[in-house]
TITI-114221 format. One record per residue (C-alpha): residue number from 1; residue in one letter; x, y, z. Coordinates in Angstrom, 1 decimal. Layout:
N
n = NUM, res = A, c1 = X, c2 = Y, c3 = Z;
...
END
This chain:
289
n = 1, res = M, c1 = -94.2, c2 = 64.5, c3 = 43.8;
n = 2, res = S, c1 = -96.0, c2 = 61.6, c3 = 45.4;
n = 3, res = I, c1 = -94.6, c2 = 59.5, c3 = 48.2;
n = 4, res = Y, c1 = -94.6, c2 = 56.5, c3 = 45.8;
n = 5, res = S, c1 = -92.4, c2 = 58.3, c3 = 43.3;
n = 6, res = T, c1 = -90.0, c2 = 59.5, c3 = 46.1;
n = 7, res = V, c1 = -89.7, c2 = 55.9, c3 = 47.5;
n = 8, res = A, c1 = -89.2, c2 = 54.4, c3 = 44.0;
n = 9, res = G, c1 = -86.5, c2 = 56.9, c3 = 43.3;
n = 10, res = Q, c1 = -84.7, c2 = 56.1, c3 = 46.5;
n = 11, res = I, c1 = -85.0, c2 = 52.4, c3 = 45.8;
n = 12, res = T, c1 = -83.5, c2 = 53.0, c3 = 42.4;
n = 13, res = V, c1 = -80.6, c2 = 55.0, c3 = 43.9;
n = 14, res = M, c1 = -80.0, c2 = 52.3, c3 = 46.5;
n = 15, res = R, c1 = -80.1, c2 = 49.6, c3 = 43.8;
n = 16, res = H, c1 = -77.5, c2 = 51.3, c3 = 41.7;
n = 17, res = T, c1 = -75.4, c2 = 52.0, c3 = 44.8;
n = 18, res = W, c1 = -75.6, c2 = 48.4, c3 = 45.9;
n = 19, res = Y, c1 = -74.7, c2 = 47.2, c3 = 42.4;
n = 20, res = D, c1 = -71.7, c2 = 49.5, c3 = 42.2;
n = 21, res = L, c1 = -70.6, c2 = 48.4, c3 = 45.6;
n = 22, res = V, c1 = -70.9, c2 = 44.7, c3 = 44.6;
n = 23, res = L, c1 = -69.1, c2 = 45.3, c3 = 41.3;
n = 24, res = Q, c1 = -66.3, c2 = 47.2, c3 = 42.9;
n = 25, res = T, c1 = -65.8, c2 = 44.4, c3 = 45.4;
n = 26, res = I, c1 = -66.2, c2 = 41.3, c3 = 43.2;
n = 27, res = K, c1 = -64.7, c2 = 42.5, c3 = 39.9;
n = 28, res = P, c1 = -61.1, c2 = 42.7, c3 = 41.3;
n = 29, res = L, c1 = -61.5, c2 = 39.3, c3 = 42.9;
n = 30, res = A, c1 = -62.9, c2 = 37.8, c3 = 39.7;
n = 31, res = L, c1 = -60.1, c2 = 39.2, c3 = 37.7;
n = 32, res = M, c1 = -57.5, c2 = 37.9, c3 = 40.2;
n = 33, res = R, c1 = -59.1, c2 = 34.4, c3 = 39.8;
n = 34, res = L, c1 = -59.5, c2 = 34.7, c3 = 36.1;
n = 35, res = S, c1 = -56.0, c2 = 35.7, c3 = 35.1;
n = 36, res = P, c1 = -54.2, c2 = 32.5, c3 = 36.1;
n = 37, res = L, c1 = -57.0, c2 = 30.5, c3 = 34.6;
n = 38, res = T, c1 = -56.6, c2 = 32.3, c3 = 31.3;
n = 39, res = D, c1 = -52.9, c2 = 31.8, c3 = 31.3;
n = 40, res = S, c1 = -53.3, c2 = 28.1, c3 = 32.1;
n = 41, res = Q, c1 = -55.9, c2 = 27.7, c3 = 29.3;
n = 42, res = A, c1 = -53.6, c2 = 29.5, c3 = 26.9;
n = 43, res = K, c1 = -50.7, c2 = 27.2, c3 = 27.7;
n = 44, res = A, c1 = -53.0, c2 = 24.2, c3 = 27.4;
n = 45, res = N, c1 = -54.2, c2 = 25.4, c3 = 24.0;
n = 46, res = T, c1 = -50.6, c2 = 26.0, c3 = 22.9;
n = 47, res = R, c1 = -49.6, c2 = 22.5, c3 = 23.9;
n = 48, res = S, c1 = -52.6, c2 = 21.1, c3 = 22.1;
n = 49, res = S, c1 = -51.9, c2 = 23.1, c3 = 18.9;
n = 50, res = L, c1 = -48.2, c2 = 22.1, c3 = 19.1;
n = 51, res = Q, c1 = -49.0, c2 = 18.4, c3 = 19.5;
n = 52, res = E, c1 = -51.5, c2 = 18.5, c3 = 16.6;
n = 53, res = A, c1 = -49.0, c2 = 20.4, c3 = 14.4;
n = 54, res = L, c1 = -46.2, c2 = 18.0, c3 = 15.3;
n = 55, res = T, c1 = -48.4, c2 = 15.0, c3 = 14.5;
n = 56, res = T, c1 = -49.3, c2 = 16.5, c3 = 11.1;
n = 57, res = A, c1 = -45.7, c2 = 17.3, c3 = 10.3;
n = 58, res = Q, c1 = -44.5, c2 = 13.9, c3 = 11.2;
n = 59, res = D, c1 = -47.2, c2 = 12.3, c3 = 9.1;
n = 60, res = T, c1 = -46.4, c2 = 14.4, c3 = 6.1;
n = 61, res = F, c1 = -42.7, c2 = 13.7, c3 = 6.6;
n = 62, res = D, c1 = -43.3, c2 = 9.9, c3 = 6.7;
n = 63, res = Q, c1 = -45.6, c2 = 10.2, c3 = 3.6;
n = 64, res = F, c1 = -42.8, c2 = 12.0, c3 = 1.7;
n = 65, res = L, c1 = -40.3, c2 = 9.3, c3 = 2.7;
n = 66, res = F, c1 = -42.7, c2 = 6.7, c3 = 1.3;
n = 67, res = S, c1 = -43.8, c2 = 8.5, c3 = -1.9;
n = 68, res = Q, c1 = -40.8, c2 = 10.8, c3 = -2.6;
n = 69, res = S, c1 = -43.3, c2 = 13.0, c3 = -4.4;
n = 70, res = H, c1 = -42.8, c2 = 16.7, c3 = -4.9;
n = 71, res = V, c1 = -46.3, c2 = 17.5, c3 = -3.5;
n = 72, res = D, c1 = -45.6, c2 = 15.6, c3 = -0.3;
n = 73, res = L, c1 = -42.3, c2 = 17.3, c3 = 0.1;
n = 74, res = E, c1 = -43.9, c2 = 20.7, c3 = -0.2;
n = 75, res = G, c1 = -46.5, c2 = 19.7, c3 = 2.4;
n = 76, res = C, c1 = -43.8, c2 = 18.4, c3 = 4.6;
n = 77, res = I, c1 = -41.9, c2 = 21.7, c3 = 4.5;
n = 78, res = E, c1 = -45.0, c2 = 23.8, c3 = 5.2;
n = 79, res = S, c1 = -45.9, c2 = 21.5, c3 = 8.1;
n = 80, res = W, c1 = -42.5, c2 = 21.9, c3 = 9.7;
n = 81, res = K, c1 = -42.6, c2 = 25.7, c3 = 9.2;
n = 82, res = N, c1 = -46.0, c2 = 25.8, c3 = 10.9;
n = 83, res = V, c1 = -44.8, c2 = 23.8, c3 = 13.9;
n = 84, res = L, c1 = -41.8, c2 = 26.1, c3 = 14.2;
n = 85, res = T, c1 = -44.1, c2 = 29.2, c3 = 14.4;
n = 86, res = I, c1 = -46.1, c2 = 27.6, c3 = 17.2;
n = 87, res = C, c1 = -43.2, c2 = 26.1, c3 = 19.2;
n = 88, res = P, c1 = -41.9, c2 = 28.4, c3 = 22.0;
n = 89, res = N, c1 = -38.3, c2 = 29.4, c3 = 21.7;
n = 90, res = D, c1 = -37.3, c2 = 27.5, c3 = 24.9;
n = 91, res = H, c1 = -39.3, c2 = 24.3, c3 = 24.2;
n = 92, res = E, c1 = -37.2, c2 = 21.1, c3 = 24.4;
n = 93, res = I, c1 = -38.6, c2 = 19.9, c3 = 21.0;
n = 94, res = R, c1 = -37.5, c2 = 23.0, c3 = 19.1;
n = 95, res = P, c1 = -34.1, c2 = 21.6, c3 = 18.0;
n = 96, res = S, c1 = -35.7, c2 = 18.6, c3 = 16.5;
n = 97, res = I, c1 = -38.2, c2 = 20.8, c3 = 14.6;
n = 98, res = L, c1 = -35.3, c2 = 22.9, c3 = 13.3;
n = 99, res = K, c1 = -33.4, c2 = 19.8, c3 = 12.3;
n = 100, res = N, c1 = -36.3, c2 = 18.3, c3 = 10.4;
n = 101, res = L, c1 = -37.2, c2 = 21.5, c3 = 8.6;
n = 102, res = G, c1 = -33.5, c2 = 21.8, c3 = 7.6;
n = 103, res = K, c1 = -33.5, c2 = 18.2, c3 = 6.3;
n = 104, res = S, c1 = -36.7, c2 = 18.9, c3 = 4.3;
n = 105, res = L, c1 = -35.3, c2 = 22.0, c3 = 2.7;
n = 106, res = R, c1 = -32.1, c2 = 20.2, c3 = 1.9;
n = 107, res = A, c1 = -34.2, c2 = 17.5, c3 = 0.2;
n = 108, res = R, c1 = -35.9, c2 = 20.2, c3 = -2.0;
n = 109, res = F, c1 = -32.5, c2 = 21.7, c3 = -2.8;
n = 110, res = D, c1 = -31.3, c2 = 18.2, c3 = -4.0;
n = 111, res = R, c1 = -34.2, c2 = 18.2, c3 = -6.4;
n = 112, res = S, c1 = -34.4, c2 = 21.8, c3 = -7.6;
n = 113, res = G, c1 = -30.9, c2 = 23.0, c3 = -7.1;
n = 114, res = D, c1 = -32.3, c2 = 26.2, c3 = -5.6;
n = 115, res = M, c1 = -29.5, c2 = 27.7, c3 = -3.4;
n = 116, res = S, c1 = -32.0, c2 = 29.6, c3 = -1.2;
n = 117, res = D, c1 = -33.3, c2 = 26.2, c3 = 0.0;
n = 118, res = L, c1 = -29.8, c2 = 25.1, c3 = 0.9;
n = 119, res = E, c1 = -29.0, c2 = 28.4, c3 = 2.7;
n = 120, res = Q, c1 = -32.2, c2 = 28.1, c3 = 4.7;
n = 121, res = S, c1 = -31.4, c2 = 24.5, c3 = 5.5;
n = 122, res = I, c1 = -27.9, c2 = 25.4, c3 = 6.8;
n = 123, res = R, c1 = -29.4, c2 = 28.2, c3 = 9.0;
n = 124, res = H, c1 = -32.0, c2 = 25.9, c3 = 10.5;
n = 125, res = Q, c1 = -29.4, c2 = 23.2, c3 = 11.1;
n = 126, res = Q, c1 = -27.0, c2 = 25.7, c3 = 12.7;
n = 127, res = A, c1 = -29.9, c2 = 27.0, c3 = 14.9;
n = 128, res = A, c1 = -30.7, c2 = 23.4, c3 = 16.0;
n = 129, res = L, c1 = -27.1, c2 = 22.6, c3 = 16.8;
n = 130, res = S, c1 = -26.7, c2 = 25.7, c3 = 18.9;
n = 131, res = L, c1 = -29.6, c2 = 24.5, c3 = 21.2;
n = 132, res = L, c1 = -28.2, c2 = 21.0, c3 = 21.7;
n = 133, res = P, c1 = -25.8, c2 = 20.2, c3 = 24.6;
n = 134, res = I, c1 = -22.9, c2 = 17.9, c3 = 24.0;
n = 135, res = D, c1 = -24.7, c2 = 14.9, c3 = 25.6;
n = 136, res = H, c1 = -28.0, c2 = 15.4, c3 = 23.7;
n = 137, res = P, c1 = -29.1, c2 = 12.2, c3 = 21.9;
n = 138, res = I, c1 = -29.8, c2 = 14.0, c3 = 18.6;
n = 139, res = R, c1 = -26.6, c2 = 16.1, c3 = 18.5;
n = 140, res = P, c1 = -24.6, c2 = 13.5, c3 = 16.5;
n = 141, res = S, c1 = -27.2, c2 = 13.3, c3 = 13.7;
n = 142, res = S, c1 = -27.6, c2 = 17.1, c3 = 13.8;
n = 143, res = L, c1 = -23.8, c2 = 17.5, c3 = 13.3;
n = 144, res = S, c1 = -23.9, c2 = 15.0, c3 = 10.4;
n = 145, res = N, c1 = -26.9, c2 = 16.8, c3 = 8.8;
n = 146, res = L, c1 = -25.1, c2 = 20.2, c3 = 9.0;
n = 147, res = G, c1 = -21.9, c2 = 18.6, c3 = 7.7;
n = 148, res = N, c1 = -23.9, c2 = 17.2, c3 = 4.7;
n = 149, res = A, c1 = -25.4, c2 = 20.6, c3 = 4.0;
n = 150, res = L, c1 = -22.1, c2 = 22.4, c3 = 4.2;
n = 151, res = R, c1 = -20.5, c2 = 19.8, c3 = 1.9;
n = 152, res = A, c1 = -23.3, c2 = 20.4, c3 = -0.6;
n = 153, res = R, c1 = -22.7, c2 = 24.1, c3 = -0.6;
n = 154, res = F, c1 = -19.0, c2 = 23.5, c3 = -1.0;
n = 155, res = N, c1 = -19.7, c2 = 21.4, c3 = -4.1;
n = 156, res = R, c1 = -21.5, c2 = 24.4, c3 = -5.6;
n = 157, res = T, c1 = -19.3, c2 = 27.3, c3 = -4.5;
n = 158, res = S, c1 = -15.9, c2 = 25.6, c3 = -3.8;
n = 159, res = D, c1 = -15.6, c2 = 27.7, c3 = -0.7;
n = 160, res = A, c1 = -12.9, c2 = 26.1, c3 = 1.5;
n = 161, res = V, c1 = -14.5, c2 = 27.5, c3 = 4.6;
n = 162, res = D, c1 = -17.5, c2 = 25.3, c3 = 4.1;
n = 163, res = L, c1 = -15.3, c2 = 22.3, c3 = 3.5;
n = 164, res = D, c1 = -13.4, c2 = 22.9, c3 = 6.7;
n = 165, res = E, c1 = -16.6, c2 = 23.4, c3 = 8.7;
n = 166, res = S, c1 = -18.0, c2 = 20.2, c3 = 7.2;
n = 167, res = I, c1 = -14.9, c2 = 18.3, c3 = 8.3;
n = 168, res = R, c1 = -15.1, c2 = 19.8, c3 = 11.8;
n = 169, res = H, c1 = -18.8, c2 = 18.8, c3 = 12.2;
n = 170, res = Y, c1 = -18.1, c2 = 15.3, c3 = 10.9;
n = 171, res = Q, c1 = -15.2, c2 = 14.9, c3 = 13.3;
n = 172, res = E, c1 = -17.3, c2 = 15.8, c3 = 16.3;
n = 173, res = A, c1 = -20.1, c2 = 13.5, c3 = 15.1;
n = 174, res = L, c1 = -17.6, c2 = 10.7, c3 = 14.9;
n = 175, res = S, c1 = -16.3, c2 = 11.4, c3 = 18.4;
n = 176, res = L, c1 = -19.8, c2 = 10.9, c3 = 19.7;
n = 177, res = H, c1 = -20.2, c2 = 7.5, c3 = 18.1;
n = 178, res = P, c1 = -18.5, c2 = 4.6, c3 = 19.9;
n = 179, res = N, c1 = -16.9, c2 = 1.7, c3 = 18.0;
n = 180, res = D, c1 = -20.0, c2 = -0.5, c3 = 18.2;
n = 181, res = H, c1 = -22.5, c2 = 2.2, c3 = 17.2;
n = 182, res = I, c1 = -24.5, c2 = 1.3, c3 = 14.1;
n = 183, res = N, c1 = -24.0, c2 = 4.8, c3 = 12.6;
n = 184, res = R, c1 = -20.2, c2 = 4.9, c3 = 13.1;
n = 185, res = P, c1 = -19.5, c2 = 3.5, c3 = 9.6;
n = 186, res = D, c1 = -21.6, c2 = 6.3, c3 = 8.1;
n = 187, res = C, c1 = -19.7, c2 = 8.9, c3 = 10.1;
n = 188, res = L, c1 = -16.4, c2 = 7.3, c3 = 9.0;
n = 189, res = N, c1 = -17.6, c2 = 7.4, c3 = 5.4;
n = 190, res = N, c1 = -18.6, c2 = 11.0, c3 = 5.6;
n = 191, res = L, c1 = -15.4, c2 = 12.2, c3 = 7.1;
n = 192, res = S, c1 = -13.2, c2 = 10.1, c3 = 4.8;
n = 193, res = G, c1 = -15.0, c2 = 11.6, c3 = 1.8;
n = 194, res = V, c1 = -14.5, c2 = 15.3, c3 = 2.8;
n = 195, res = L, c1 = -10.9, c2 = 14.7, c3 = 3.8;
n = 196, res = E, c1 = -10.3, c2 = 13.3, c3 = 0.3;
n = 197, res = L, c1 = -12.0, c2 = 16.3, c3 = -1.2;
n = 198, res = R, c1 = -9.7, c2 = 18.6, c3 = 0.7;
n = 199, res = F, c1 = -6.7, c2 = 16.5, c3 = -0.4;
n = 200, res = H, c1 = -7.7, c2 = 17.1, c3 = -4.0;
n = 201, res = M, c1 = -8.0, c2 = 20.8, c3 = -3.2;
n = 202, res = T, c1 = -4.8, c2 = 21.3, c3 = -1.3;
n = 203, res = G, c1 = -2.6, c2 = 18.3, c3 = -2.1;
n = 204, res = D, c1 = -2.0, c2 = 17.8, c3 = 1.6;
n = 205, res = K, c1 = -1.1, c2 = 14.1, c3 = 2.0;
n = 206, res = V, c1 = -2.0, c2 = 14.2, c3 = 5.7;
n = 207, res = D, c1 = -5.7, c2 = 14.5, c3 = 4.7;
n = 208, res = L, c1 = -5.3, c2 = 11.6, c3 = 2.3;
n = 209, res = E, c1 = -3.7, c2 = 9.4, c3 = 4.9;
n = 210, res = E, c1 = -6.4, c2 = 10.1, c3 = 7.4;
n = 211, res = S, c1 = -9.1, c2 = 9.5, c3 = 4.7;
n = 212, res = T, c1 = -7.5, c2 = 6.2, c3 = 4.0;
n = 213, res = R, c1 = -7.3, c2 = 5.2, c3 = 7.7;
n = 214, res = L, c1 = -11.0, c2 = 6.1, c3 = 8.2;
n = 215, res = C, c1 = -11.9, c2 = 4.2, c3 = 5.0;
n = 216, res = Q, c1 = -10.2, c2 = 1.1, c3 = 6.3;
n = 217, res = E, c1 = -11.9, c2 = 1.4, c3 = 9.7;
n = 218, res = A, c1 = -15.3, c2 = 1.8, c3 = 8.0;
n = 219, res = L, c1 = -14.7, c2 = -1.3, c3 = 5.9;
n = 220, res = S, c1 = -13.6, c2 = -3.3, c3 = 9.0;
n = 221, res = L, c1 = -16.9, c2 = -2.3, c3 = 10.8;
n = 222, res = L, c1 = -19.2, c2 = -2.7, c3 = 7.9;
n = 223, res = P, c1 = -19.6, c2 = -6.5, c3 = 7.9;
n = 224, res = I, c1 = -20.4, c2 = -6.4, c3 = 11.7;
n = 225, res = C, c1 = -22.8, c2 = -3.4, c3 = 11.6;
n = 226, res = R, c1 = -24.5, c2 = -3.3, c3 = 8.2;
n = 227, res = A, c1 = -23.2, c2 = -5.8, c3 = 5.7;
n = 228, res = D, c1 = -26.3, c2 = -5.4, c3 = 3.6;
n = 229, res = D, c1 = -25.6, c2 = -1.7, c3 = 3.1;
n = 230, res = A, c1 = -22.2, c2 = -2.1, c3 = 1.6;
n = 231, res = A, c1 = -23.3, c2 = -0.6, c3 = -1.7;
n = 232, res = D, c1 = -24.1, c2 = 2.7, c3 = 0.0;
n = 233, res = F, c1 = -20.5, c2 = 3.5, c3 = 0.8;
n = 234, res = N, c1 = -19.6, c2 = 5.4, c3 = -2.3;
n = 235, res = D, c1 = -16.9, c2 = 7.5, c3 = -0.7;
n = 236, res = L, c1 = -14.9, c2 = 4.4, c3 = 0.2;
n = 237, res = S, c1 = -14.6, c2 = 3.2, c3 = -3.4;
n = 238, res = G, c1 = -11.7, c2 = 5.4, c3 = -4.4;
n = 239, res = A, c1 = -9.7, c2 = 6.2, c3 = -1.3;
n = 240, res = L, c1 = -7.7, c2 = 3.0, c3 = -0.9;
n = 241, res = P, c1 = -6.5, c2 = 2.7, c3 = -4.5;
n = 242, res = L, c1 = -5.8, c2 = 6.4, c3 = -4.6;
n = 243, res = S, c1 = -3.7, c2 = 6.4, c3 = -1.5;
n = 244, res = S, c1 = -1.8, c2 = 3.3, c3 = -2.7;
n = 245, res = E, c1 = -1.0, c2 = 5.2, c3 = -6.0;
n = 246, res = Q, c1 = 0.3, c2 = 8.1, c3 = -3.9;
n = 247, res = G, c1 = 2.4, c2 = 5.8, c3 = -1.8;
n = 248, res = T, c1 = 0.8, c2 = 6.9, c3 = 1.4;
n = 249, res = A, c1 = -0.9, c2 = 3.7, c3 = 2.4;
n = 250, res = P, c1 = 0.0, c2 = 0.0, c3 = 2.0;
n = 251, res = M, c1 = -2.1, c2 = -2.2, c3 = -0.3;
n = 252, res = P, c1 = -4.5, c2 = -4.5, c3 = 1.6;
n = 253, res = E, c1 = -2.9, c2 = -7.6, c3 = 2.9;
n = 254, res = A, c1 = -3.7, c2 = -10.7, c3 = 0.9;
n = 255, res = N, c1 = -5.0, c2 = -12.7, c3 = 3.9;
n = 256, res = T, c1 = -7.6, c2 = -10.2, c3 = 5.1;
n = 257, res = E, c1 = -8.8, c2 = -7.7, c3 = 2.5;
n = 258, res = P, c1 = -9.6, c2 = -9.8, c3 = -0.7;
n = 259, res = S, c1 = -12.5, c2 = -11.6, c3 = 0.9;
n = 260, res = L, c1 = -13.9, c2 = -8.2, c3 = 2.1;
n = 261, res = Q, c1 = -13.4, c2 = -6.6, c3 = -1.3;
n = 262, res = D, c1 = -15.0, c2 = -9.6, c3 = -2.9;
n = 263, res = A, c1 = -18.0, c2 = -9.3, c3 = -0.6;
n = 264, res = L, c1 = -18.3, c2 = -5.6, c3 = -1.3;
n = 265, res = K, c1 = -18.1, c2 = -6.2, c3 = -5.1;
n = 266, res = A, c1 = -20.7, c2 = -9.0, c3 = -4.9;
n = 267, res = A, c1 = -23.0, c2 = -6.7, c3 = -2.9;
n = 268, res = Q, c1 = -22.6, c2 = -3.9, c3 = -5.4;
n = 269, res = D, c1 = -23.1, c2 = -6.2, c3 = -8.4;
n = 270, res = A, c1 = -26.2, c2 = -7.7, c3 = -6.8;
n = 271, res = F, c1 = -27.6, c2 = -4.3, c3 = -6.0;
n = 272, res = D, c1 = -26.9, c2 = -3.1, c3 = -9.6;
n = 273, res = Q, c1 = -28.6, c2 = -6.2, c3 = -10.9;
n = 274, res = F, c1 = -31.7, c2 = -5.5, c3 = -8.8;
n = 275, res = L, c1 = -31.9, c2 = -1.8, c3 = -9.9;
n = 276, res = A, c1 = -31.7, c2 = -3.0, c3 = -13.5;
n = 277, res = S, c1 = -34.3, c2 = -5.8, c3 = -13.3;
n = 278, res = E, c1 = -36.4, c2 = -4.9, c3 = -10.3;
n = 279, res = R, c1 = -37.1, c2 = -8.6, c3 = -10.0;
n = 280, res = D, c1 = -37.8, c2 = -10.3, c3 = -6.6;
n = 281, res = V, c1 = -35.2, c2 = -12.9, c3 = -7.3;
n = 282, res = D, c1 = -32.5, c2 = -10.3, c3 = -7.8;
n = 283, res = L, c1 = -33.7, c2 = -8.5, c3 = -4.6;
n = 284, res = D, c1 = -33.3, c2 = -11.7, c3 = -2.7;
n = 285, res = G, c1 = -29.8, c2 = -12.0, c3 = -4.1;
n = 286, res = C, c1 = -29.0, c2 = -8.4, c3 = -3.2;
n = 287, res = I, c1 = -30.1, c2 = -9.0, c3 = 0.4;
n = 288, res = K, c1 = -28.1, c2 = -12.2, c3 = 0.8;
n = 289, res = S, c1 = -25.0, c2 = -10.5, c3 = -0.6;
END
């Protein structure tokens, strides 16, 4: 063997030895530096994906509210489901995602009557509520949404447990809305309606009396808060006459209620006229009423 071959062989061995030494020294350091960076990048990618998915879901939700089309509703549901799969369990936005998915499924139930949609809606609304502390700003609306869904299931199954739970959620929602809150009339309306339902189911006049009291309070707040939405308060239409027939509540006093009743009737008539004609002039009259 020549000297050249011997030297070349030694150089090769030395090169491999040096390479192994460098690799053994640097690789652990590289991995130590790389791991936090990878975690950080993963979190950044998750945040980016979540933000993009949220934007898409909100856009499809807004589109459905505008169009009311079945296609947009399906896209809305799928978008919120996608956001939910991306969102970490402990993320602060998760309750809102669950709430919106529940509302979307409830909207599909209202159209199709498919009970599986309503069951899923209730589960998502319950999950959202379980994540919300008492002082969270969306807790009142989450309570009302769950109350609405439970009331819808009661209407299908006549299960008194659902009605009682609906009442409990509406009561808590009402307790979180002060007298001057714009949504208080809605809460009063919801609670009055389910208490009247329970009265028809059980015959308990306490429920009817409370329903009537809530009805009167809602009517007293309506001109202040949302006079233009008077026609939306369907639950209030029967409680006062019914309670008067039962002898559980006084008829409205002549010096206060007739003007309010006249205003409500005028608003309802104007609204019905607009729905029938769809003319701008009737819409203007509806708004003024």
